[in-house]
SEBANU-551802 format. One record per residue (C-alpha): y, z, x; residue number from 1. Coordinates in steps of 0.02 Angstrom, whole numbers, always signed. Layout:
<rs>
Y:Z:X:NUM
...
</rs>
This chain:
<rs>
+773:+2939:+2724:1
+586:+2941:+2766:2
+536:+2956:+2573:3
+647:+2820:+2522:4
+560:+2703:+2678:5
+391:+2762:+2599:6
+438:+2740:+2427:7
+488:+2556:+2471:8
+338:+2502:+2568:9
+222:+2566:+2419:10
+332:+2467:+2309:11
+304:+2336:+2397:12
+133:+2347:+2435:13
+107:+2386:+2261:14
+204:+2227:+2213:15
+98:+2118:+2341:16
-64:+2197:+2277:17
-29:+2138:+2092:18
+15:+1951:+2154:19
-153:+1949:+2254:20
-264:+1993:+2089:21
-177:+1883:+1984:22
-223:+1745:+2129:23
-402:+1812:+2132:24
-417:+1809:+1958:25
-339:+1634:+1926:26
-454:+1567:+2057:27
-605:+1654:+1990:28
-564:+1575:+1823:29
-550:+1391:+1901:30
-714:+1410:+1981:31
-809:+1472:+1821:32
-749:+1322:+1759:33
-794:+1211:+1869:34
-965:+1281:+1892:35
-983:+1247:+1701:36
-934:+1075:+1717:37
-1057:+1032:+1859:38
-1184:+1134:+1757:39
-1158:+999:+1613:40
-1149:+848:+1731:41
-1323:+890:+1812:42
-1401:+911:+1643:43
-1324:+753:+1594:44
-1408:+667:+1750:45
-1585:+758:+1726:46
-1596:+678:+1569:47
-1525:+508:+1626:48
-1663:+518:+1754:49
-1792:+577:+1612:50
-1746:+433:+1516:51
-1760:+304:+1659:52
-1933:+375:+1693:53
-1997:+358:+1521:54
-1914:+162:+1530:55
-2021:+138:+1699:56
-2173:+204:+1628:57
-2174:+89:+1454:58
</rs>
């Protein structure tokens, strides 16, 4: 009986670990995508600022 309980607990924890791992991987992927998007936005803003500065100095 004790072995069955131990096996059940280990299976349960293993299943939860797999779910948590999938969630962490999904979250990491989404954060990486947002990071790339933010980098693109910052680059576009820097380009726009540079162009505006050039217009002001002309």
